[in-house]
PLY file of the C-alpha trace (Angstrom):
ply
format ascii 1.0
element vertex 458
property float x
property float y
property float z
element edge 457
property int vertex1
property int vertex2
end_header
47.75 85.97 172.83
45.47 88.87 173.19
46.89 90.95 169.97
47.12 88.07 167.40
43.75 89.07 165.80
45.04 92.67 165.80
48.17 91.98 163.84
46.82 92.49 160.47
45.58 95.96 161.47
48.96 97.26 163.05
50.78 96.17 159.86
48.29 98.03 157.68
48.71 100.93 160.11
52.38 101.29 159.24
52.17 100.46 155.70
49.69 103.41 155.33
52.35 105.78 157.66
55.20 104.94 155.40
53.58 105.36 152.16
52.40 109.09 153.93
56.06 109.75 154.68
57.15 108.84 151.21
54.48 111.38 149.47
55.58 113.73 151.90
58.96 113.33 151.03
58.69 113.75 147.76
56.40 116.96 147.96
59.27 118.29 150.04
61.75 117.24 147.25
59.57 118.89 144.29
59.41 122.05 146.53
63.22 122.17 146.99
63.81 121.79 143.45
61.55 124.40 142.47
63.22 126.93 145.07
66.38 125.82 143.40
65.18 126.76 139.80
63.69 130.09 141.20
66.95 131.05 142.71
69.12 129.81 139.59
66.69 132.27 137.15
66.72 135.42 139.34
69.47 137.64 138.98
72.09 138.78 140.97
72.66 142.47 141.86
75.28 143.01 139.15
73.10 141.27 136.35
70.11 143.47 137.30
72.29 146.54 136.75
73.81 145.34 133.61
70.41 144.92 132.58
69.04 148.25 133.45
72.06 150.11 131.74
71.29 147.85 128.60
67.71 148.95 128.48
68.91 152.81 129.11
71.04 152.86 126.00
68.29 151.13 123.96
66.02 153.76 124.79
68.67 156.56 124.33
69.64 155.32 120.91
65.75 155.28 119.85
65.20 159.14 121.64
68.74 160.00 119.44
67.49 158.81 116.12
63.98 160.15 116.59
65.38 163.78 117.38
67.95 163.07 114.33
64.85 162.59 112.03
63.15 165.46 113.60
66.29 167.66 112.80
66.30 166.24 109.05
62.57 167.32 108.63
62.93 170.34 109.94
65.85 171.39 107.80
64.35 169.94 104.56
61.23 172.11 105.83
63.58 175.20 106.24
65.09 174.44 102.97
61.73 175.30 100.89
61.84 178.74 99.96
58.00 179.09 100.03
56.27 179.92 103.38
55.03 176.61 105.08
53.10 176.33 108.15
51.01 174.12 109.97
47.86 175.14 112.43
46.08 173.18 115.20
42.34 173.13 114.93
42.65 176.20 116.79
44.18 178.11 114.31
47.48 178.37 116.23
50.76 177.97 114.65
52.61 174.58 115.46
55.36 174.16 112.51
56.91 176.95 110.54
59.78 177.19 108.48
62.57 179.66 107.59
60.92 181.50 105.29
58.03 181.95 107.05
59.74 183.26 110.15
61.51 185.76 107.71
58.18 186.95 106.42
56.76 187.37 109.73
60.00 188.77 111.33
59.80 187.05 114.40
61.65 183.67 115.72
60.09 180.55 116.70
59.16 181.26 120.22
57.10 184.30 119.22
55.00 182.27 116.50
54.54 178.70 117.92
51.18 178.67 119.93
50.00 181.97 118.73
47.31 182.84 116.48
47.43 184.70 112.84
46.37 187.96 114.28
49.22 187.84 116.74
52.21 186.62 114.21
51.05 188.60 111.03
50.11 192.24 110.24
46.50 192.89 109.77
46.43 193.21 106.14
48.23 189.57 105.79
46.44 187.51 109.15
42.69 188.12 107.63
43.46 186.38 104.08
45.64 183.92 105.83
42.52 183.02 108.59
40.02 182.85 105.57
41.92 180.67 103.36
42.54 178.43 105.93
39.00 178.25 106.93
38.04 177.86 103.26
40.44 174.70 103.00
38.74 173.29 106.07
35.17 173.75 104.51
35.91 172.33 101.08
37.52 169.33 102.63
40.12 168.58 99.97
43.21 170.36 99.15
42.44 173.84 97.72
44.81 175.88 95.73
44.34 179.61 94.98
45.95 182.72 94.09
45.48 185.57 96.61
45.79 189.52 96.31
47.03 191.18 99.51
46.56 195.06 99.25
49.54 196.80 101.28
50.87 200.34 101.80
53.29 199.79 99.46
51.05 198.55 96.43
49.26 194.83 95.92
51.46 191.59 96.82
50.28 188.42 95.07
50.43 184.67 96.25
49.51 181.36 95.45
48.67 178.85 98.11
48.03 175.23 98.57
46.24 174.48 101.79
45.44 171.01 102.78
43.31 170.21 105.97
44.26 167.34 107.92
41.59 164.66 109.54
42.11 161.71 111.56
40.74 158.19 110.57
37.49 159.23 112.46
37.20 162.64 110.14
38.04 164.99 113.23
40.15 167.78 111.92
43.74 167.84 113.02
44.67 171.22 111.42
45.72 172.59 108.25
49.02 172.60 106.49
49.84 175.34 104.15
52.48 176.39 101.53
52.20 179.87 100.06
54.50 181.76 97.57
54.90 185.04 96.44
54.20 185.64 92.99
54.59 189.55 92.88
57.49 189.43 90.54
56.52 186.90 88.37
53.25 188.88 87.73
55.36 192.07 87.17
57.25 190.31 84.58
54.47 188.94 82.71
52.60 192.11 82.90
56.22 193.76 81.20
56.12 191.37 78.76
52.63 191.94 78.00
53.65 195.51 77.70
56.36 194.63 75.39
54.21 192.77 73.11
51.96 195.75 73.00
54.77 198.24 72.37
55.78 195.82 69.49
52.08 196.28 67.96
52.01 199.72 68.40
55.24 200.43 67.09
54.28 198.40 63.74
51.29 200.71 63.60
53.17 204.12 64.36
55.63 203.30 61.48
52.74 202.97 59.17
51.07 205.90 60.38
54.24 208.05 60.42
54.71 207.35 56.77
50.84 208.27 55.70
51.55 211.50 57.96
54.59 212.37 55.97
53.01 212.18 52.54
50.27 214.38 53.86
52.64 216.89 55.07
54.31 217.03 51.87
50.99 218.04 50.30
50.76 220.43 53.13
54.27 222.01 52.58
53.98 222.16 48.71
50.29 224.12 48.88
52.22 226.24 51.28
54.92 227.25 49.42
52.86 228.09 46.24
50.54 230.34 48.49
53.50 232.11 50.20
54.70 232.88 46.59
51.32 234.04 45.64
50.78 236.04 48.95
54.30 237.66 48.48
52.15 241.30 48.17
50.30 240.41 51.31
52.83 240.57 54.22
50.41 239.15 56.78
49.61 236.25 54.49
52.96 235.48 53.68
53.83 235.45 57.58
50.78 233.05 57.95
52.26 230.63 55.09
55.82 230.99 56.63
54.12 229.76 60.02
52.67 226.85 58.40
55.60 225.73 56.61
57.64 226.11 59.88
55.28 223.81 61.76
55.23 221.26 58.79
58.84 221.21 58.83
58.64 220.49 62.63
55.61 218.21 62.03
58.13 216.38 59.41
60.91 215.92 61.98
58.35 214.47 64.69
57.29 211.71 62.27
60.91 211.05 61.43
61.46 210.37 65.25
58.60 208.32 65.76
60.16 206.24 63.28
63.51 206.40 64.73
61.98 205.68 68.22
60.03 202.62 66.76
63.22 201.19 64.97
65.28 202.11 67.90
67.70 203.99 65.17
70.23 206.60 66.74
69.86 210.36 65.18
72.65 211.95 63.35
74.25 214.14 66.10
75.12 217.74 65.22
76.17 220.65 67.52
73.46 223.18 68.09
72.73 225.92 70.75
70.10 225.46 73.44
69.35 229.12 73.91
68.64 229.39 69.94
66.01 225.95 70.38
64.41 227.47 73.25
63.86 230.93 71.63
62.48 228.94 68.59
60.24 226.77 70.68
58.92 229.86 73.11
57.90 231.76 69.71
55.63 228.95 68.43
54.33 228.47 71.56
53.42 232.17 72.23
51.53 231.96 68.83
49.74 228.82 69.73
49.36 228.67 73.47
46.14 230.33 75.25
46.80 234.06 76.18
45.82 232.93 79.89
49.44 231.42 80.04
52.61 233.73 80.36
55.68 232.29 78.87
59.15 233.36 80.51
62.69 232.61 79.63
65.77 233.22 81.64
69.04 232.20 80.24
71.83 232.05 82.94
73.93 229.32 81.50
77.27 231.01 79.75
77.67 228.38 77.46
75.07 226.20 75.64
76.50 224.66 73.12
75.50 220.90 72.99
75.75 217.87 70.54
72.47 216.07 69.36
69.65 216.09 67.22
68.36 219.71 67.52
64.83 218.47 66.31
64.61 215.78 68.86
65.22 218.42 71.63
62.83 220.90 70.61
60.33 218.35 70.43
61.15 217.31 74.08
60.63 221.08 74.82
57.28 221.19 73.18
56.21 217.96 74.91
56.97 219.65 78.44
55.15 222.85 77.30
52.04 221.11 75.96
51.89 218.95 79.03
52.15 222.28 81.22
49.06 223.70 79.01
47.27 220.77 79.94
48.28 221.05 83.98
46.94 224.84 83.55
43.40 224.96 82.19
43.06 228.55 83.75
45.89 229.88 82.69
49.42 230.08 84.90
52.99 230.43 84.25
55.71 228.44 81.89
58.95 229.14 82.20
62.02 228.06 80.38
65.53 228.24 82.07
69.10 227.55 81.51
71.41 226.94 84.55
75.49 226.92 84.27
76.12 223.16 85.45
79.17 224.45 87.64
76.64 225.48 90.16
74.24 223.46 92.48
71.02 224.32 91.03
68.42 224.81 94.17
65.89 222.31 93.67
67.49 220.29 91.08
67.71 216.36 91.66
71.01 215.77 93.48
72.12 213.21 90.69
75.40 214.88 90.56
75.89 215.24 86.87
74.14 219.18 87.22
77.37 220.03 89.23
79.88 219.45 86.63
81.04 222.23 84.78
80.74 220.30 81.38
77.27 220.16 81.73
74.29 222.48 80.94
70.99 222.35 82.58
67.47 223.32 81.04
64.57 223.79 83.31
61.04 223.76 82.20
58.69 224.83 85.39
54.91 225.51 85.29
52.46 226.26 88.04
50.05 223.67 87.18
48.08 221.21 88.95
51.44 219.29 89.77
51.31 215.55 90.29
51.75 213.01 93.51
54.23 210.71 94.39
52.66 207.79 92.44
52.33 209.62 89.39
55.76 211.07 89.60
57.14 207.61 89.77
55.46 206.60 86.64
55.66 209.46 84.26
58.27 208.26 82.22
56.80 204.74 81.43
55.46 203.94 78.01
51.74 204.21 77.86
51.40 205.69 81.26
49.26 209.12 81.28
47.49 210.84 84.31
45.22 212.27 81.61
41.88 211.30 81.14
40.97 208.78 78.90
41.50 210.03 75.17
43.35 213.04 76.11
46.88 211.53 76.24
48.98 208.52 74.58
51.67 208.09 77.45
54.39 207.96 74.93
55.30 211.75 74.61
57.53 211.81 78.00
59.13 208.25 77.15
60.42 209.61 73.75
61.49 212.68 75.85
63.49 210.64 77.77
64.66 208.33 75.09
65.96 211.18 72.95
67.73 213.08 76.14
69.37 209.83 77.05
70.69 209.61 73.05
72.10 213.05 73.94
74.09 211.75 76.70
71.99 213.39 79.03
69.49 212.97 81.63
65.86 213.79 82.42
64.23 214.33 85.69
61.14 215.81 87.41
60.02 217.30 90.75
56.73 218.11 91.70
53.79 217.97 94.23
49.97 217.90 94.01
48.74 221.41 93.16
52.25 223.03 93.71
53.15 222.50 89.56
56.03 220.84 88.16
59.81 221.23 87.35
61.58 219.03 84.85
65.38 219.02 84.49
67.50 218.49 81.43
70.83 218.23 81.89
73.13 217.73 79.03
76.76 217.71 78.36
78.34 220.61 76.45
79.90 220.10 73.13
82.73 222.81 73.80
84.91 223.25 77.42
83.95 226.50 79.04
87.01 226.65 81.26
89.37 226.22 77.98
90.15 227.24 74.49
88.86 224.26 72.94
85.98 221.77 72.38
86.73 218.96 75.09
84.49 216.25 75.38
82.75 216.68 71.60
85.13 215.10 69.73
85.38 218.43 67.37
88.16 220.95 66.89
85.85 223.79 68.09
86.89 227.33 69.67
85.71 227.97 73.12
82.25 229.52 73.73
83.08 232.76 74.64
85.07 233.13 71.22
82.02 231.66 69.42
79.77 234.50 70.76
77.41 232.00 72.84
77.69 234.31 75.73
73.82 234.07 76.83
71.44 237.05 77.13
68.91 237.22 79.79
65.12 236.92 79.00
65.25 237.18 75.22
61.61 238.01 74.19
0 1
1 2
2 3
3 4
4 5
5 6
6 7
7 8
8 9
9 10
10 11
11 12
12 13
13 14
14 15
15 16
16 17
17 18
18 19
19 20
20 21
21 22
22 23
23 24
24 25
25 26
26 27
27 28
28 29
29 30
30 31
31 32
32 33
33 34
34 35
35 36
36 37
37 38
38 39
39 40
40 41
41 42
42 43
43 44
44 45
45 46
46 47
47 48
48 49
49 50
50 51
51 52
52 53
53 54
54 55
55 56
56 57
57 58
58 59
59 60
60 61
61 62
62 63
63 64
64 65
65 66
66 67
67 68
68 69
69 70
70 71
71 72
72 73
73 74
74 75
75 76
76 77
77 78
78 79
79 80
80 81
81 82
82 83
83 84
84 85
85 86
86 87
87 88
88 89
89 90
90 91
91 92
92 93
93 94
94 95
95 96
96 97
97 98
98 99
99 100
100 101
101 102
102 103
103 104
104 105
105 106
106 107
107 108
108 109
109 110
110 111
111 112
112 113
113 114
114 115
115 116
116 117
117 118
118 119
119 120
120 121
121 122
122 123
123 124
124 125
125 126
126 127
127 128
128 129
129 130
130 131
131 132
132 133
133 134
134 135
135 136
136 137
137 138
138 139
139 140
140 141
141 142
142 143
143 144
144 145
145 146
146 147
147 148
148 149
149 150
150 151
151 152
152 153
153 154
154 155
155 156
156 157
157 158
158 159
159 160
160 161
161 162
162 163
163 164
164 165
165 166
166 167
167 168
168 169
169 170
170 171
171 172
172 173
173 174
174 175
175 176
176 177
177 178
178 179
179 180
180 181
181 182
182 183
183 184
184 185
185 186
186 187
187 188
188 189
189 190
190 191
191 192
192 193
193 194
194 195
195 196
196 197
197 198
198 199
199 200
200 201
201 202
202 203
203 204
204 205
205 206
206 207
207 208
208 209
209 210
210 211
211 212
212 213
213 214
214 215
215 216
216 217
217 218
218 219
219 220
220 221
221 222
222 223
223 224
224 225
225 226
226 227
227 228
228 229
229 230
230 231
231 232
232 233
233 234
234 235
235 236
236 237
237 238
238 239
239 240
240 241
241 242
242 243
243 244
244 245
245 246
246 247
247 248
248 249
249 250
250 251
251 252
252 253
253 254
254 255
255 256
256 257
257 258
258 259
259 260
260 261
261 262
262 263
263 264
264 265
265 266
266 267
267 268
268 269
269 270
270 271
271 272
272 273
273 274
274 275
275 276
276 277
277 278
278 279
279 280
280 281
281 282
282 283
283 284
284 285
285 286
286 287
287 288
288 289
289 290
290 291
291 292
292 293
293 294
294 295
295 296
296 297
297 298
298 299
299 300
300 301
301 302
302 303
303 304
304 305
305 306
306 307
307 308
308 309
309 310
310 311
311 312
312 313
313 314
314 315
315 316
316 317
317 318
318 319
319 320
320 321
321 322
322 323
323 324
324 325
325 326
326 327
327 328
328 329
329 330
330 331
331 332
332 333
333 334
334 335
335 336
336 337
337 338
338 339
339 340
340 341
341 342
342 343
343 344
344 345
345 346
346 347
347 348
348 349
349 350
350 351
351 352
352 353
353 354
354 355
355 356
356 357
357 358
358 359
359 360
360 361
361 362
362 363
363 364
364 365
365 366
366 367
367 368
368 369
369 370
370 371
371 372
372 373
373 374
374 375
375 376
376 377
377 378
378 379
379 380
380 381
381 382
382 383
383 384
384 385
385 386
386 387
387 388
388 389
389 390
390 391
391 392
392 393
393 394
394 395
395 396
396 397
397 398
398 399
399 400
400 401
401 402
402 403
403 404
404 405
405 406
406 407
407 408
408 409
409 410
410 411
411 412
412 413
413 414
414 415
415 416
416 417
417 418
418 419
419 420
420 421
421 422
422 423
423 424
424 425
425 426
426 427
427 428
428 429
429 430
430 431
431 432
432 433
433 434
434 435
435 436
436 437
437 438
438 439
439 440
440 441
441 442
442 443
443 444
444 445
445 446
446 447
447 448
448 449
449 450
450 451
451 452
452 453
453 454
454 455
455 456
456 457
């Protein structure tokens, strides 16, 4: 047969074809299995929607958690009573707390993203920027105390500033915490002042005792000379004035001791007019002749209750202050005014408009005081006089004496326009009734006792 020799080749070709077909079937079966697995893994439309929803919830929860943490942090910063702020490297505020907003008087939207000179007044913005720059230059936490001069006086702050940097050392801004300590410094000064008062008090007590001893010698000697000078009226008159002055000095020494020991004096009824006449008589003999002394008594009733020596020392102190304020001379007036009338120029405290009160005015035409001096004249140790010319205790003692009598003392003045002191005291008798109301004593009315005032005695 012609193809008998080709039989082996044909059978080999069919075998190869069958093997190839088998491999093709395997490849197709694998591809089909892969497609089925892929189809099984691919989500359906509902499954995809569920997955997106779950992811959205996760993101919302994370965002809510961050917002809650931000609110808690903001509340914690706002709870800090000190001023807290954070600035970026360009010096713009990025975070401030409630205390800072109150201090600046602005809301967040008026502060965030702005520099200090656009947020704070000039007296505060300058120190703020300087302190931040110093902290950046120092490269470490910086704690300083700052004094800021304002229109109402100095204000003091303690501040801690921290310059923040990233790992590479680049500046990230400044965190600052500032606390105002103006009141604390004032309290510390007050305590120091109180300690000083205690030391001066002990010193004054010793001086007053020694002064009394010396006055005793002066009084005894003056009494002896007065007896011997009986035939020389001028000498006797001079000795009488020495005795009168030494007696007043003795009372003053006793008042100093009472002031130091805080012991109240023994009050007794006395007439204001009589005290004013006594004091002005002494002043006419001792003050320079360039100072004209006047009296004007218009109060119908001037019977008060207190220590007469203390009241007269108040008048003397006011007169001596007026003398110092009028080195070239001037006018010094003592007036009494009925408390039932509204005294022109009198401080409106209401007490001087009550019929059971009487007001004494001491006015001068001296150099006067400005508002800052007038606000402090009754403070212990404060004096507007040059060093060595005043102790600063006179008016503080005067206020203590007047308040011890149940009254008030105040003043009005302006630079170059003189000064007026107002002493308001309760009457020891009722000018509208026949008895002594308000003083706890059985007394006839003022008119019955003959205390109807005369004008300008002397």
